[in-house]
C-alpha positions in Angstrom: 71.9 -39.1 -25.0 73.2 -36.4 -27.3 75.7 -33.7 -26.4 73.0 -31.1 -26.9 70.9 -32.8 -24.1 73.8 -32.4 -21.7 73.9 -28.7 -22.1 72.6 -27.2 -18.9 70.0 -24.4 -18.8 71.5 -20.9 -19.0 72.1 -19.5 -15.5 70.3 -16.4 -14.5 73.6 -14.4 -14.8 73.6 -15.1 -18.5 70.3 -13.2 -18.9 71.8 -10.2 -17.1 75.1 -10.3 -19.0 73.8 -10.9 -22.5 70.6 -8.8 -22.2 68.8 -8.4 -25.5 71.2 -10.9 -27.0 70.4 -13.7 -24.5 68.6 -15.8 -27.1 71.6 -15.5 -29.4 73.9 -16.6 -26.6 71.7 -19.7 -26.0 71.9 -20.5 -29.7 75.7 -20.1 -29.7 75.9 -22.4 -26.6 73.8 -25.0 -28.5 76.0 -24.7 -31.6 79.1 -25.3 -29.5 77.5 -28.3 -27.8 76.4 -29.8 -31.1 78.5 -28.8 -34.1 81.4 -27.7 -32.0 81.7 -31.1 -30.4 81.0 -33.0 -33.6 83.7 -31.0 -35.5 86.3 -31.4 -32.7 86.3 -27.7 -31.8 85.6 -28.3 -28.1 85.7 -31.5 -26.0 82.5 -33.2 -25.0 83.4 -32.9 -21.4 83.2 -29.1 -21.7 79.5 -29.2 -22.6 78.2 -29.3 -19.0 80.3 -26.3 -18.1 79.9 -24.2 -21.3 78.1 -21.4 -19.6 80.3 -20.8 -16.6 83.7 -21.8 -17.9 83.4 -20.5 -21.4 80.6 -18.1 -22.4 80.3 -16.1 -19.2 84.0 -16.4 -18.5 84.7 -14.7 -21.8 81.7 -12.2 -21.9 82.9 -10.5 -18.7 86.1 -9.5 -20.6 83.9 -6.7 -21.9 84.4 -4.9 -18.5 87.9 -3.9 -19.6 87.4 -3.3 -23.3 87.0 0.5 -24.0 84.0 1.8 -25.9 84.0 2.0 -29.7 87.3 0.3 -30.3 88.5 -2.2 -32.9 89.4 -5.7 -31.6 91.3 -8.6 -33.1 90.7 -12.0 -31.4 93.9 -14.0 -32.1 93.5 -17.7 -32.4 89.8 -17.4 -32.0 89.2 -21.2 -32.3 85.5 -21.8 -31.7 84.9 -18.1 -31.1 86.1 -17.7 -27.5 86.4 -14.9 -26.3 85.4 -13.1 -29.6 81.8 -14.3 -30.0 80.6 -13.7 -26.4 82.3 -10.3 -26.4 80.6 -9.5 -29.7 77.2 -10.5 -28.2 77.5 -8.0 -25.3 79.3 -5.2 -27.1 77.8 -4.1 -30.4 79.7 -0.8 -30.1 83.0 -2.5 -31.1 84.2 -4.0 -34.4 85.8 -7.5 -33.9 88.0 -9.5 -36.2 88.1 -13.3 -35.4 91.5 -14.4 -36.6 92.0 -18.2 -36.9 94.3 -20.2 -39.2 92.4 -23.5 -39.4 89.7 -23.9 -42.1 87.3 -26.0 -40.1 87.3 -23.4 -37.4 86.8 -20.4 -39.7 84.0 -22.3 -41.4 82.3 -22.7 -38.0 82.9 -19.1 -37.1 81.5 -17.8 -40.3 78.3 -19.9 -39.8 77.9 -18.6 -36.3 78.4 -14.9 -37.3 75.9 -15.2 -40.1 73.3 -17.2 -38.1 73.5 -14.7 -35.2 73.5 -11.6 -37.4 76.8 -10.3 -36.0 77.3 -7.5 -38.5 80.1 -6.0 -36.5 82.2 -9.2 -36.7 84.6 -10.3 -39.5 86.2 -13.7 -39.8 89.7 -13.9 -41.2 91.6 -17.1 -41.9 95.3 -16.8 -41.2 98.1 -16.6 -38.6 98.8 -13.4 -36.8 102.3 -13.2 -38.3 100.9 -13.6 -41.8 98.3 -10.8 -41.6 100.4 -8.0 -40.1 100.3 -5.2 -42.6 97.3 -6.7 -44.4 94.8 -6.0 -41.6 94.4 -2.5 -40.2 96.1 -2.2 -36.8 93.6 -2.5 -33.9 93.1 -0.9 -30.5 92.8 -4.1 -28.6 94.0 -7.7 -29.2 92.3 -10.5 -27.2 93.2 -14.1 -26.7 92.3 -17.1 -24.6 94.3 -20.3 -24.1 96.3 -19.7 -27.2 99.9 -19.9 -26.0 102.2 -18.9 -23.1 102.2 -15.1 -22.7 105.7 -14.5 -24.2 104.8 -16.4 -27.4 101.3 -14.9 -27.6 102.8 -11.4 -27.3 105.0 -12.0 -30.4 101.8 -12.7 -32.4 99.4 -10.2 -30.9 101.3 -7.1 -30.0 102.5 -6.3 -33.6 98.8 -6.2 -34.7 98.1 -3.3 -32.3 97.9 0.4 -33.1 100.2 2.7 -31.1 99.1 2.9 -27.5 96.9 -0.1 -27.9 96.6 -3.1 -25.5 96.5 -6.8 -25.4 94.0 -8.5 -23.1 94.8 -12.2 -22.5 92.5 -14.4 -20.5 94.6 -16.5 -18.3 94.3 -18.9 -15.4 96.2 -19.5 -12.2 99.6 -19.1 -14.0 98.9 -15.4 -15.0 101.3 -13.9 -12.5 104.1 -16.4 -13.2 103.7 -16.0 -17.0 103.8 -12.2 -16.7 107.0 -12.3 -14.7 108.7 -14.8 -17.0 107.6 -12.8 -20.1 108.8 -9.4 -18.8 111.9 -9.1 -20.9 110.1 -10.3 -24.1 107.3 -7.9 -23.5 109.7 -5.0 -23.1 111.4 -5.8 -26.4 108.0 -5.9 -28.1 107.2 -2.3 -27.0 105.2 -2.9 -23.9 105.2 0.1 -21.5 102.9 -1.3 -18.8 101.5 -4.6 -17.6 98.9 -5.6 -15.0 96.6 -8.4 -13.9 92.9 -7.6 -13.5 90.0 -9.7 -12.4 86.6 -9.3 -14.0 83.2 -10.9 -13.6 82.5 -10.2 -9.9 79.1 -11.7 -9.1 78.9 -13.3 -12.5 81.6 -16.0 -12.5 83.3 -17.7 -9.6 86.3 -17.6 -9.6 86.5 -14.3 -11.4 88.1 -14.3 -14.9 91.8 -13.3 -14.8 93.1 -11.0 -17.5 96.6 -10.1 -18.2 96.7 -6.5 -19.7 99.7 -5.5 -21.7 99.8 -1.8 -22.9 102.1 -0.7 -25.6 103.7 2.6 -26.5 104.2 4.2 -29.9 106.0 1.2 -31.5 103.9 -2.0 -31.0 106.1 -5.0 -31.6 109.3 -2.9 -30.9 112.1 -2.2 -33.3 112.1 -5.6 -34.8 108.6 -5.2 -36.3 108.9 -1.5 -37.3 110.7 -2.2 -40.6 108.4 -5.2 -41.3 105.3 -3.1 -40.7 106.6 -0.3 -42.9 107.4 -2.7 -45.7 103.9 -4.3 -45.5 102.3 -0.8 -45.7 104.4 0.1 -48.8 103.4 -3.2 -50.4 99.8 -2.6 -49.6 99.9 0.9 -51.1 101.7 -0.4 -54.3 98.9 -3.1 -54.7 96.2 -0.5 -54.4 97.9 1.7 -57.0 98.1 -1.2 -59.4 94.5 -2.1 -58.7 
């Protein structure tokens, strides 16, 4: 039996969540179950629970993403949560940021196959692209790293008064408490835990929201951001 055969039918909630993009969501699930497993992007044991644990769990993040914003999905991996979010929200522009070539290759194939014109794939680490990518309104992440470490990568990519939305599990509250000092130094002005996906996923998805003030990344990144901006302007003048 192939991994594709183990992929269960899409639940009824998927039709409601993905709407006109339901067929594309099914194709993405099939790609994850086939090429995703073959290339080592997801484990074969995840195939039977792809819909509930992965696609729907990520798609409901859209409930807390404002309209018309720019988003950077840090450490996008196989496209979670970026691809499900893109399927339900064509009003936002999403950058899938991922350092590994085999993953960005897969992401590029998915984006092209599904016709996600509002999605861009960028290969690189968050700390490498700061100043090279335009700052975004929202940074998303899922299962990338503990919150304090994730914040050092994600928050500096934000525009002033932007927010980081991190999908977390049962450790969300504990991580938020232990990361409080680090978040403050990075320019966070408010934090909260929200639950999304009521009636769609059980248990609901847990999101840690970190809102920043006028200096995303704090003092430590202000000089670095300014230097990156100057370098970018100098390159454009030479070009």
